[in-house]
C-alpha positions as CSV (number, residue, x, y, z in Angstrom):
1,X,37.7,-15.9,16.4
2,X,33.7,-14.3,16.4
3,X,31.1,-16.7,15.4
4,X,27.9,-14.8,14.2
5,X,24.4,-16.7,13.4
6,X,22.8,-15.0,10.3
7,X,19.4,-16.3,9.0
8,X,18.4,-15.7,5.3
9,X,15.0,-16.1,4.9
10,X,13.6,-16.6,1.2
11,X,9.8,-16.3,0.3
12,X,10.1,-18.9,-3.0
13,X,10.5,-22.8,-3.4
14,X,13.3,-24.5,-1.5
15,X,13.7,-26.2,-5.3
16,X,15.5,-22.9,-6.5
17,X,18.8,-23.5,-6.5
18,X,19.8,-19.6,-7.6
19,X,18.3,-18.6,-4.1
20,X,20.0,-21.4,-2.0
21,X,23.5,-20.6,-4.2
22,X,22.9,-16.7,-3.3
23,X,22.4,-17.6,0.3
24,X,25.9,-19.8,0.4
25,X,27.6,-16.6,-0.8
26,X,27.8,-15.1,2.9
27,X,30.7,-16.5,4.0
28,X,33.6,-15.6,6.6
29,X,35.6,-12.5,5.9
30,X,38.4,-10.3,8.2
31,X,38.9,-13.2,10.5
32,X,35.5,-13.8,11.2
33,X,33.4,-16.9,10.8
34,X,29.9,-16.8,10.2
35,X,27.2,-19.6,10.8
36,X,24.2,-19.3,8.0
37,X,21.1,-20.3,8.3
38,X,18.6,-20.0,5.6
39,X,14.8,-20.2,6.1
40,X,12.5,-20.9,2.7
41,X,9.4,-19.0,3.5
42,X,7.5,-20.3,0.7
43,X,7.8,-23.6,2.2
44,X,6.6,-22.1,5.4
45,X,3.5,-20.9,4.0
46,X,2.7,-24.2,2.9
47,X,3.3,-26.2,5.8
48,X,2.0,-24.0,8.5
49,X,-1.5,-21.7,8.2
50,X,0.4,-18.7,8.2
51,X,-0.6,-18.1,4.4
52,X,-4.2,-18.0,5.7
53,X,-2.9,-15.6,8.0
54,X,-1.1,-13.3,5.7
55,X,-4.0,-13.3,3.3
56,X,-6.5,-12.2,6.2
57,X,-4.2,-9.4,7.1
58,X,-4.0,-8.4,3.7
59,X,-7.4,-8.3,2.7
60,X,-7.9,-6.3,5.9
61,X,-5.7,-3.9,5.5
62,X,-6.9,-3.6,1.5
63,X,-10.7,-3.3,3.1
64,X,-9.4,-0.5,5.6
65,X,-7.4,1.2,3.0
66,X,-10.4,1.2,0.4
67,X,-12.9,2.0,3.1
68,X,-10.6,5.4,3.9
69,X,-10.3,6.4,0.0
70,X,-14.3,5.5,-0.2
71,X,-15.5,7.6,2.9
72,X,-13.0,10.6,1.6
73,X,-14.7,10.2,-1.6
74,X,-17.8,9.9,-0.5
75,X,-17.3,13.4,1.4
76,X,-15.5,15.0,-1.3
77,X,-18.5,14.1,-3.5
78,X,-20.9,15.5,-0.9
79,X,-18.9,18.7,-1.2
80,X,-18.9,19.0,-5.0
81,X,-22.5,18.2,-4.1
82,X,-22.9,21.3,-1.9
83,X,-20.9,23.7,-4.2
84,X,-22.9,22.8,-7.1
85,X,-25.9,23.9,-5.3
86,X,-24.4,26.6,-4.4
87,X,-23.6,27.7,-8.2
88,X,-27.1,26.8,-9.3
89,X,-28.3,28.8,-6.3
90,X,-26.4,31.7,-7.1
91,X,-27.5,31.6,-10.9
92,X,-30.9,31.4,-9.5
93,X,-29.9,34.7,-7.4
94,X,-28.3,36.2,-10.4
95,X,-31.3,35.9,-12.6
96,X,-33.8,37.2,-9.8
97,X,-31.5,40.3,-9.6
98,X,-31.5,41.1,-12.6
99,X,-35.0,41.0,-13.0
100,X,-35.5,43.0,-9.6
101,X,-32.9,45.7,-11.6
102,X,-34.9,46.1,-14.9
103,X,-37.8,46.3,-13.0
104,X,-36.7,49.3,-10.8
105,X,-35.2,51.0,-13.5
106,X,-38.7,50.6,-15.6
107,X,-40.6,51.8,-12.4
108,X,-38.1,54.9,-12.1
109,X,-38.7,55.6,-15.9
110,X,-42.5,55.5,-15.3
111,X,-42.2,58.1,-12.6
112,X,-40.4,60.2,-14.9
113,X,-43.2,59.8,-17.8
114,X,-45.5,60.9,-15.0
115,X,-44.1,64.2,-13.5
116,X,-43.5,65.2,-17.5
117,X,-47.1,64.2,-18.6
118,X,-48.6,66.1,-15.4
119,X,-46.0,69.1,-15.4
120,X,-45.5,69.0,-12.2
121,X,-43.0,71.2,-10.7
122,X,-40.2,70.0,-8.0
123,X,-40.5,73.1,-5.6
124,X,-44.6,72.6,-5.6
125,X,-46.8,71.5,-2.6
126,X,-48.1,68.8,-4.6
127,X,-44.8,67.2,-5.2
128,X,-43.7,68.1,-1.5
129,X,-46.3,66.3,-0.2
130,X,-45.7,62.9,-2.4
131,X,-42.2,63.2,-1.4
132,X,-43.4,63.0,2.4
133,X,-45.9,60.3,1.5
134,X,-42.9,58.5,-0.3
135,X,-40.9,58.4,2.9
136,X,-43.6,56.8,4.5
137,X,-43.7,53.8,2.2
138,X,-39.9,53.4,2.4
139,X,-39.9,53.4,6.4
140,X,-41.8,50.2,5.5
141,X,-38.8,48.4,5.1
142,X,-36.9,48.4,8.4
143,X,-33.8,47.7,6.3
144,X,-33.5,51.5,5.2
145,X,-33.4,52.6,8.6
146,X,-36.0,55.6,7.9
147,X,-38.1,56.3,10.5
148,X,-41.0,59.2,10.6
149,X,-41.4,62.1,13.2
150,X,-44.5,62.6,15.1
151,X,-44.4,65.9,13.0
152,X,-44.2,64.1,9.7
153,X,-47.1,61.6,11.0
154,X,-49.5,64.3,11.6
155,X,-48.6,66.1,8.3
156,X,-49.1,62.5,5.9
157,X,-52.5,62.0,8.0
158,X,-53.6,65.7,6.8
159,X,-52.8,64.8,3.4
160,X,-54.5,61.9,3.4
161,X,-57.2,63.6,4.9
162,X,-57.5,66.2,2.5
163,X,-57.4,63.6,-0.6
164,X,-54.7,62.9,-3.2
165,X,-54.5,63.8,-6.3
166,X,-54.3,61.5,-9.2
167,X,-51.1,62.7,-9.9
168,X,-50.1,61.5,-6.5
169,X,-51.8,58.1,-6.8
170,X,-50.2,56.8,-10.1
171,X,-46.9,58.2,-8.7
172,X,-47.1,56.1,-5.2
173,X,-48.1,52.9,-7.2
174,X,-45.4,53.5,-8.7
175,X,-43.1,53.9,-5.9
176,X,-44.5,51.0,-4.0
177,X,-43.5,48.9,-7.3
178,X,-40.3,50.7,-6.9
179,X,-39.9,49.6,-3.5
180,X,-40.5,45.8,-4.0
181,X,-37.6,45.7,-6.4
182,X,-35.3,47.5,-4.1
183,X,-36.1,44.9,-1.5
184,X,-35.7,42.1,-4.1
185,X,-32.5,43.4,-5.1
186,X,-31.3,43.9,-1.5
187,X,-32.2,40.4,-0.5
188,X,-30.7,38.7,-3.9
189,X,-27.5,40.7,-3.3
190,X,-27.3,39.3,0.4
191,X,-28.0,35.7,-0.7
192,X,-25.6,35.9,-3.6
193,X,-22.9,37.0,-1.2
194,X,-23.5,33.9,1.3
195,X,-23.1,31.5,-1.5
196,X,-20.1,32.9,-2.9
197,X,-18.7,32.8,0.5
198,X,-19.6,29.3,0.7
199,X,-17.8,28.5,-2.7
200,X,-14.8,30.3,-1.6
201,X,-14.4,28.9,1.4
202,X,-14.5,25.3,-0.2
203,X,-12.0,26.3,-2.4
204,X,-9.5,27.8,0.1
205,X,-10.0,24.9,2.2
206,X,-9.0,22.4,-0.9
207,X,-6.2,24.7,-1.3
208,X,-4.8,24.3,2.2
209,X,-5.3,20.6,1.8
210,X,-6.3,18.0,-0.3
211,X,-8.6,15.6,1.2
212,X,-8.2,12.9,-1.3
213,X,-4.5,13.2,-1.3
214,X,-4.4,13.0,2.4
215,X,-6.9,9.8,2.1
216,X,-4.3,8.1,-0.5
217,X,-1.4,8.7,2.2
218,X,-3.3,7.3,4.8
219,X,-4.3,4.1,2.8
220,X,-0.5,3.8,2.1
221,X,0.1,3.9,5.8
222,X,-2.1,0.9,5.9
223,X,-0.5,-0.8,3.2
224,X,2.8,-0.3,4.4
225,X,2.3,-1.0,7.9
226,X,0.3,-4.2,6.7
227,X,3.5,-5.5,5.0
228,X,5.4,-4.7,8.1
229,X,3.5,-7.2,9.9
230,X,3.8,-9.6,7.3
231,X,7.3,-9.8,7.3
232,X,7.3,-9.6,11.0
233,X,4.8,-12.7,10.8
234,X,7.0,-14.7,8.8
235,X,10.3,-13.8,10.6
236,X,8.6,-15.1,13.5
237,X,7.4,-18.3,12.3
238,X,11.0,-18.9,10.5
239,X,12.6,-18.5,14.3
240,X,9.7,-20.6,15.5
241,X,10.7,-23.4,12.9
242,X,14.1,-22.8,13.4
243,X,13.9,-23.5,17.0
244,X,11.6,-26.5,16.6
245,X,14.2,-28.0,14.2
246,X,17.2,-27.2,16.4
247,X,14.9,-29.0,19.2
248,X,14.7,-32.1,17.3
249,X,17.8,-32.4,16.2
250,X,19.7,-31.7,20.1
251,X,17.1,-35.0,20.8
252,X,18.5,-37.1,18.1
253,X,21.9,-36.2,19.0
254,X,21.1,-36.9,22.6
255,X,19.4,-40.3,21.7
256,X,23.2,-41.1,19.1
257,X,24.9,-40.0,22.3
258,X,23.0,-42.5,24.1
259,X,23.3,-45.4,21.7
260,X,26.5,-44.9,21.1
261,X,27.5,-45.2,24.8
262,X,25.5,-48.3,24.9
263,X,27.5,-49.9,22.1
264,X,30.7,-48.5,23.7
265,X,29.7,-50.2,27.1
266,X,28.7,-53.4,25.1
267,X,32.2,-53.5,23.5
268,X,33.9,-52.6,26.8
269,X,32.1,-56.1,28.3
270,X,33.1,-58.0,25.0
271,X,36.7,-57.1,25.5
272,X,36.8,-57.1,29.2
273,X,35.5,-61.4,28.6
274,X,37.8,-61.6,26.1
275,X,40.6,-60.6,28.3
276,X,39.6,-62.9,31.2
277,X,39.4,-66.0,28.6
278,X,42.8,-64.9,27.4
279,X,44.2,-64.9,30.8
280,X,42.2,-68.1,31.7
281,X,44.0,-69.8,29.0
282,X,47.3,-68.9,29.9
283,X,46.9,-70.1,33.0
284,X,45.3,-73.2,31.9
285,X,47.4,-76.5,31.4
286,X,48.0,-77.7,27.8
287,X,46.0,-80.7,28.2
288,X,42.8,-78.5,29.3
289,X,43.5,-75.9,26.5
290,X,43.5,-79.1,24.0
291,X,40.6,-80.2,25.4
292,X,39.2,-77.1,25.2
293,X,39.8,-76.5,21.3
294,X,38.4,-79.7,20.4
295,X,35.4,-78.5,22.2
296,X,35.3,-75.2,20.3
297,X,35.9,-77.3,17.0
298,X,32.8,-79.5,17.9
299,X,31.0,-76.4,18.5
300,X,32.2,-74.7,15.3
301,X,30.8,-78.2,13.7
302,X,27.6,-78.5,15.1
303,X,27.2,-74.4,14.1
304,X,28.0,-75.5,11.0
305,X,25.7,-78.3,10.6
306,X,23.0,-76.1,11.8
307,X,23.6,-74.0,9.0
308,X,23.6,-76.5,6.5
309,X,20.4,-77.8,7.5
310,X,18.6,-74.3,7.6
311,X,20.5,-73.1,4.9
312,X,21.3,-69.9,6.7
313,X,24.5,-67.9,5.5
314,X,27.2,-67.0,8.0
315,X,26.3,-63.5,8.1
316,X,23.2,-64.0,9.7
317,X,24.8,-66.2,12.6
318,X,27.7,-63.9,13.3
319,X,25.9,-63.3,17.3
320,X,25.7,-66.8,17.3
321,X,30.1,-67.5,16.4
322,X,30.7,-64.6,19.2
323,X,28.6,-66.2,21.8
324,X,30.2,-69.3,21.1
325,X,33.6,-68.3,21.5
326,X,32.4,-66.0,24.6
């Protein structure tokens, strides 16, 4: 026959009879006898400093979980702020881009008006010299990649030395304004691409992994670990309590066993004395036995007189009677 020790732990009060009855349902079955021990953790929480330790662990776990979520929330909020800044920047760049585009269109229209007004032909020397002067203006912007040759530089110097026509001067002023707008358009496009890439990158990163969802999962793991630790602490405390109770019961049993042995020893001695007395009476002559009985009667009478004087009950002097007989 196999004997198993089962320990049932209740977190409630020991006065809960329903829980106590439920603990008794774990009885022997299929030829196996079980010894069930029921530990009420509710009492342990009040009798030991375990409650304070559990509350401390729970508070620490909550604080850690809240910090995980809070830090992630702060980080996520900073990312949102960055996205909002990029959007505001993108909005401003689009406005600047539109203004530059409108300015460039206006400059090109003005250039056509001056050409019509002065009636300059595209193949004329005046227009050809103007195109070379415009190329010089374009070469001032490195991003265009335009570089003048030595022959072109010498020709431009000669044109300027001979003096520009009024038409050429007006067209160069308009062209300079047009190149300013072109440079602004290019810069705005580059900046818009950069801000758009930032926003797109953040969105893609969030699609891959949601930081708040991950933080929530980590917080739940922290709380779950705290619950498991609390259960482990309660079980350990219950085991220690059981061991202590068993040790106390063992000591009590040993004390009872020692007391029992002492009582048996006393009874054994009394029995030996009684046997000796009976043996002595059997060997004793009748006259001596009569005298002994008379002496016992006198002793009994004296004891009775003493009881009457002291108002004692017979139960209080049972020991005296035994001693008298011995």
